[in-house]
N, C-alpha and C positions, 0 to 999 in steps of 0.2 A: 494579478500576479506580476511582480516586477520583471523587467526585461532581463533575460539571461538566467532566470532561476531554473528553468527546465534543464538547461545544460549543466548547471551546478548540481541539480538533483541527481542526474545520471551518474556523474562522477562520484558524488558523495555516497550514493547507494553502493557502488562498487567497493569503496573504501570500507564502509560499514560491514558489508558482507564478508570482505576479506578478514576483518577482525574476528568473525565467527567461523573462519575457515571455509567459506562458501565462495564458489565462482558465480558467474553471472546467470547460470542456467539452473542451479539447484533450487529446490523448494526452500522457502525461507520461514523460520519459526520466530515470530515476534516475541514469544514468551522467553525464548533463549536470549534474545536481545535485551529484554527487560532484566533478566537475571545478570547478564554481563555488566549492566550499568547499575546494579543494585537497586532496582525499582520493584518492590513487591507488587503483585497483582492480586487484589481481593475480589472474590465473586460475591454478588449480592446475596446469593443463597447461603453464603457462609458467614455473613456479617454477625450473626448471632453468636458465633464462636469467638469473636474478638470484639469486646466492648469498646476499645479505643477506636478501632476502625469504624464500628457502627456509629459512634458518636460523631466522628469527623465527617462521615459520608452522608449524614442525615440531610444536611442542607442541599447536597448535590442531587439527590434522588427526588426529594420532595413528593414522594408517593406517586409519581407519574412515570412508571417504569416502562411503559410501551415506547415512549419517546427517547428514553435514556439508553445510550449504548455504552459509553465509557467516558471517564474523565481522569485527568491527571490532577491529583489532589495534594495540596500542601499539608504537611504534618510535621510540626517542629522544624528542624533544619533539613528534613528530607522530603521525599515525595513518594506517593504510591498511586497506582492506577486502580480505579474501581470500575469493574466491568459488569454488564448485565448478562449473566450466563443463561438467561432465558432465550437469548438470541442464539442462532446457529453458530457452531464452531467456526465455520468459514467466514461468516459475517464478523465475528469477534476478532479474527485474524486481522481484518482491515482496521477495526476499531483500535486494537492495541498498537498496530503499526502507526496509525494516525497520531495517537497520543505520544508515542515514543518519538515521532517526527517533530512534534512541538518541542520536546525536550532536547533532542539532538541538534535542532536548528537554533536552539537558544532563543525561542520566542519569549517575549516579555511575559513572565509567569503571572503577574498580577491580572492579566487578561484571561487566563485559562480558567474560567469558571463557568457555571451554568446559571442561566436566568431562573427566576422563580417558577417558571412553567416547566422546568426540567430540560429546556432546550439550551443549546450552546449560546453563550454570550461572548462573542469573539469577533475580531475584525475579519471581514470577508477575505482580505488579502492573505492574512496568515492562515486562515482555514484552507484557502486554496493551495497555499504552499505546503501545508501538512498533508493534504490530499495527494498532491503531486509526489511528494517525497515518499509517502507510504506506498503509493502505487509503484514507484521505482524500486523500492525495497522488496515488494512482494513479487512483481513481475518486471524485471529490468527491461530496458529497451532492447538489448541484445536477445533476451529470452523471447520477447514478443516476435522479433524477426525470425528466430529459429522456429517458433510455433507456426508462423505463417508459411515458412518453407516446408514444414511437415504437413501443411494443409489441415492443421488441427481446428476443430470447431471451438466455439466459446465454451461449450460444455467440457471438452477435452482439456482445454487450457485451465479451466476452473478446477477440474479433478486433479490434474498433475500438480498445480501450485497450491491446492487446498484453500481456494478462495471462492467467493460466491460467483455465480454466473454473471450477474450484472457488473461486478468488479472486473472479471476477466474480459467481458465485452468492452468495458470502458477503457481498459489498458490496451487492448488490441486496436481500438479506434483511435485513442489518444496518441499512440505511437505511430499510427499510420502504417503499421507493419505489413498488412496485407496489400495495401496499395503499392508499397515499396517493392515487395516481392513480385507482384503482378507486373509492375513496370520492368523489372529486371528480366522476367521470363519473356515478356513481349519483345524486349530489346534482343535477347538471345535468339528468339525465334526469327526476328527480322534478319539478324546476322547469318543464321543458318540458312535461311531462304536465299539470301544474297549469294552465299557461297555455292549453294545448290544450283542457282540459276547460272552463275559463272561457269561452274563445271559443265553444265549442259551445253553452254555456248562453245566452250573449248573442245568438248567432245564432238 
């Protein structure tokens, strides 16, 4: 990931959330973001209802659905997202946020494809950027700090932000939120102890 991207991703996530009327602490709906940008989301289970989408998506799924989560697919002059709705809703929230992050960060679209085995064929740097941006959209840095202040477990973070537990754990670790809050509490405790000791001496 290029230097400075994490800082950019934090600021960009706040701007995108503001477009949807959200602050840094509210749960984020990636489907609403897709609608805001005019990106249809098709579920694999519903492809039979739309022959155009079924035809366009055939290459991207390649029959290996267990590995496939979601893809941003070119169609004419537009784009749509194809998602594997066999995955849990919470996992799909991350997948849709990831694909929208590719779009929002204007990653070179010709690279956003799947390889013949159904896995992503994309530069690792841009994949890492999309992962980082998606994480900031779903659980911003400030939200992770607040969750740490509230002593929320990874399960509680996942439940509130409607994401998977592994994603919640990754965001809490990636942000360093719990370490930051622990250091603040330790500092405050040392200050309080210092004042207490001074009061005792003066008394």
